[in-house]
C-alpha positions in Angstrom: -53.6 -0.2 17.9 -50.7 2.0 16.6 -49.8 4.9 18.7 -49.5 8.5 17.4 -45.7 8.4 17.1 -45.8 5.2 15.0 -48.4 6.7 12.7 -46.4 9.9 12.2 -43.3 7.8 11.5 -45.2 5.9 8.8 -46.3 9.1 7.2 -42.7 10.4 7.3 -41.4 7.2 5.6 -44.1 7.5 2.9 -43.1 11.1 2.4 -39.5 10.0 1.8 -40.5 7.4 -0.7 -43.2 9.3 -2.6 -42.0 12.9 -2.4 -38.3 12.6 -2.0 -37.9 9.4 -4.1 -35.4 7.9 -1.6 -34.1 4.4 -2.5 -35.7 1.4 -0.7 -32.5 0.6 1.2 -32.4 4.2 2.5 -36.0 4.0 3.6 -35.2 0.8 5.5 -32.3 2.5 7.2 -34.6 5.3 8.3 -37.2 2.8 9.4 -34.7 0.9 11.6 -33.6 4.1 13.3 -37.1 5.2 14.0 -38.1 1.8 15.3 -35.2 2.0 17.8 -36.5 5.4 18.8 -40.1 4.2 19.2 -39.1 1.4 21.5 -37.1 3.8 23.6 -39.9 6.2 23.9 -42.4 3.6 25.1 -40.0 2.6 27.8 -39.1 6.2 28.6 -42.6 7.3 29.2 -43.8 3.9 30.5 -46.6 3.5 28.0 -47.7 4.2 24.4 -50.1 6.9 25.6 -48.0 9.9 25.4 -48.1 13.2 23.4 -45.5 13.7 20.7 -45.1 17.2 22.1 -43.7 15.6 25.3 -40.5 14.7 23.5 -38.0 17.4 24.2 -34.3 17.9 23.8 -33.5 16.0 27.0 -35.5 13.0 25.7 -33.4 13.0 22.5 -30.2 13.2 24.6 -31.3 10.3 26.8 -32.1 8.2 23.7 -28.6 8.9 22.2 -27.0 8.1 25.5 -28.9 4.8 25.7 -27.7 3.9 22.2 -24.1 4.4 23.2 -24.7 2.3 26.4 -26.1 -0.4 24.2 -22.8 -0.6 22.4 -23.6 1.2 19.2 -20.7 3.1 17.5 -20.5 6.9 17.2 -21.2 6.6 13.5 -24.4 4.6 14.1 -25.6 7.1 16.8 -24.8 10.0 14.6 -26.9 8.4 11.9 -29.8 7.9 14.4 -29.6 11.6 15.2 -29.6 12.6 11.6 -32.8 10.5 11.1 -34.5 12.2 14.0 -33.5 15.6 12.8 -35.1 14.9 9.4 -38.2 13.3 11.2 -38.8 16.3 13.5 -38.2 18.8 10.7 -41.0 16.9 8.8 -43.3 17.1 11.9 -42.5 20.8 12.3 -43.3 21.6 8.7 -46.6 19.7 9.1 -47.7 21.4 12.3 -47.4 18.3 14.5 -44.9 20.0 16.8 -44.2 23.7 17.6 -40.4 23.3 18.1 -37.8 20.9 16.8 -36.1 19.2 19.9 -33.2 18.0 17.8 -32.3 21.4 16.5 -29.5 22.3 19.0 -28.2 18.8 19.6 -24.7 18.4 18.2 -23.8 15.3 16.1 -21.5 12.9 18.1 -17.9 13.1 17.0 -17.0 10.3 14.7 -13.3 9.3 14.9 -11.6 9.3 11.6 -10.3 5.9 10.5 -6.6 5.6 10.2 -5.5 5.5 6.6 -4.3 2.3 5.1 -0.6 2.3 4.5 2.0 -0.1 3.2 4.8 -1.0 5.7 8.0 0.7 4.6 9.8 -2.7 4.4 7.3 -3.8 1.8 7.5 -0.8 -0.6 10.4 -2.2 -2.6 8.5 -5.4 -3.1 5.4 -3.5 -4.3 7.4 -1.4 -6.8 9.1 -4.5 -8.2 5.9 -6.3 -9.1 5.2 -4.7 -12.5 7.0 -6.6 -15.3 9.1 -4.2 -17.3 9.3 -6.3 -20.5 6.7 -4.2 -22.3 5.3 -0.7 -22.3 2.4 -1.4 -20.0 4.7 -2.8 -17.3 7.1 0.2 -17.7 4.2 2.6 -17.3 2.9 0.8 -14.3 6.3 0.9 -12.7 6.8 4.6 -13.4 3.3 5.3 -12.2 3.8 3.5 -8.9 7.2 5.0 -8.3 6.0 8.6 -9.0 2.9 8.1 -6.8 5.0 6.9 -3.8 7.8 9.3 -4.4 5.6 12.4 -4.4 2.4 11.5 -2.6 0.4 13.4 -5.2 -3.4 12.9 -5.6 -4.8 10.6 -8.2 -6.4 13.5 -10.1 -3.1 15.3 -10.1 -1.3 12.3 -11.6 -3.7 11.6 -14.4 -3.6 15.3 -15.4 0.2 15.4 -15.4 1.8 16.9 -18.6 5.4 16.4 -19.7 6.0 20.1 -19.1 5.4 19.7 -15.4 8.4 17.4 -15.1 11.9 18.8 -14.5 14.3 15.9 -14.8 17.3 18.0 -14.0 16.0 19.2 -10.7 13.9 16.0 -10.1 10.8 18.0 -9.3 7.2 17.9 -10.6 4.8 20.8 -10.7 1.2 19.7 -9.9 -2.0 21.6 -9.8 -4.1 20.7 -6.8 -7.5 21.7 -5.3 -8.5 25.2 -6.1 -6.0 25.3 -9.0 -3.2 25.8 -6.4 0.2 24.7 -7.8 3.0 23.2 -5.8 6.4 21.8 -6.6 7.2 18.3 -5.3 10.6 16.6 -5.5 10.9 13.0 -6.7 13.6 10.4 -6.1 16.1 8.7 -8.3 14.1 5.6 -8.8 11.1 7.5 -9.9 13.3 9.5 -12.4 14.8 6.3 -13.7 11.4 4.6 -14.2 9.9 7.6 -15.9 12.9 7.9 -18.3 12.7 4.2 -19.2 8.9 4.5 -19.8 9.1 7.6 -22.0 12.1 6.3 -23.9 10.1 3.1 -24.7 7.3 5.3 -26.0 9.7 7.0 -28.3 9.4 10.4 -26.6 12.3 12.8 -26.4 11.8 14.5 -23.1 13.4 17.8 -24.2 11.6 18.2 -27.5 8.2 16.7 -26.8 5.2 19.1 -26.5 4.9 20.4 -23.0 1.1 19.7 -22.9 1.5 16.0 -23.8 0.0 13.7 -21.2 2.7 11.7 -19.2 0.5 8.6 -18.8 -1.6 7.5 -21.7 -3.7 4.4 -22.7 -3.1 2.2 -25.8 -5.0 4.8 -28.0 -2.6 7.6 -26.9 -5.3 9.3 -24.8 -4.7 10.5 -21.3 -5.2 7.6 -18.9 -8.4 7.6 -16.9 -8.8 7.7 -13.1 -10.7 4.4 -13.2 -7.9 2.7 -15.1 -5.3 3.9 -12.6 -7.4 2.8 -9.7 -7.9 -0.6 -11.1 -4.2 -1.2 -11.9 -2.9 0.1 -8.6 -5.5 -1.8 -6.7 -4.5 -5.1 -8.5 -0.9 -4.6 -7.6 -1.7 -3.8 -3.9 -3.8 -6.9 -3.6 -0.8 -9.0 -4.5 1.0 -7.6 -1.5 -1.4 -6.6 1.3 -4.8 -7.5 2.6 -7.6 -5.1 3.4 -10.4 -3.0 1.9 -10.3 0.5 0.5 -7.0 -0.1 -1.3 -6.0 2.1 -4.2 -3.8 5.0 -5.2 -4.6 6.8 -2.0 -2.8 4.0 -0.1 0.5 5.2 -1.7 -0.3 8.8 -0.8 -1.0 7.8 2.8 2.2 5.7 2.9 4.2 8.6 1.5 3.1 10.9 4.3 3.3 8.3 7.1 6.9 7.2 6.1 8.1 10.8 5.9 6.7 11.6 9.4 8.0 8.3 10.8 11.5 9.3 9.7 11.3 12.7 11.4 10.0 15.0 8.7 8.4 18.2 9.9 4.6 18.0 9.7 4.3 21.4 8.1 6.6 20.4 5.3 4.5 17.2 4.7 1.4 19.4 4.7 2.9 21.5 1.9 4.0 18.4 -0.1 0.5 16.9 0.1 -1.2 20.1 -0.8 -3.3 20.3 2.3 -4.9 23.7 3.1 -5.2 22.8 6.8 -2.6 21.3 9.2 -5.4 19.3 10.9 -5.9 17.3 7.7 -2.3 16.3 7.8 -2.4 15.3 11.4 -4.2 12.0 10.7 -0.9 10.7 9.4 0.9 11.3 12.8 -0.2 8.0 14.2 2.9 5.9 15.2 3.1 2.2 15.8 3.3 1.4 19.5 6.7 -0.2 19.3 8.1 2.8 17.4 6.6 5.1 19.9 8.2 3.1 22.7 11.6 3.2 20.9 11.4 7.0 20.4 10.5 7.5 24.0 13.3 5.3 25.3 15.8 7.1 23.0 14.6 10.7 23.6 13.1 11.0 27.1 15.5 11.7 30.0 13.9 8.8 31.9 12.9 6.8 28.9 14.7 3.5 29.8 18.4 4.3 29.9 20.2 3.5 33.1 20.5 6.5 35.4 23.7 6.8 37.4 23.1 7.4 41.1 24.9 10.4 42.6 26.6 10.3 45.9 23.7 12.2 47.4 21.1 9.8 46.2 
């Protein structure tokens, strides 16, 4: 016979399906989490004959600890806790418990995955992939060059107008999150590619309307986010393996390569348009060999021979 906890869990899942209209896959995910919790509770109390009110904050903590010990990742354990928080909120609202034992339990910290980047040695190969014999290839080359040269966001690139480009100073003015504007320099190769692309389109940079879109589709309309994602992703797949590839990969590479070459992290933060330095710090990962090289070159005892003094 089903115990009280199992019955309440079934009621909760029914509530999610009927009242909240959750998708079947989402319901299954909740069900798996609750099943793990039920199995733990039976072992924890030694039988199925326990009161739901016996489950307190310490019980929940022990469950989460057991999940970590079983080898589950922080992301999975965090999801388990989120499920229990929703479940006990449901029980509280329905008068099954007087307090929510999950209320003051903090979600386990989930390490941020390192961003995908392109090795610096491979950038030239990537940028040379687009065939520049037609307008499409010229646009793709210019698009890739500008992406990597500035590290701007995808949304900033598709919304770029001609008036934002200063070819004399080799800078571009972009409008980021919160309508905040910033000026980003771009390199000679990006300038050359942009000029070739615009010239092929028959656009005179100095006399064209300032609000004209830089990158357009075959109908002359501003290029879409989805189109850029698809094109950049197709080029990246020819060069590197991995999932979650796309325009953001060029942005990540831009930041990582600058920092690897000694750029100040606060300057990189401003170039990326980050509001917080902590957001930029994800790019400060350094390959172990490079870290070893830096240590050997910069640390007083980093590997260079130390001359012995007469006294030692």
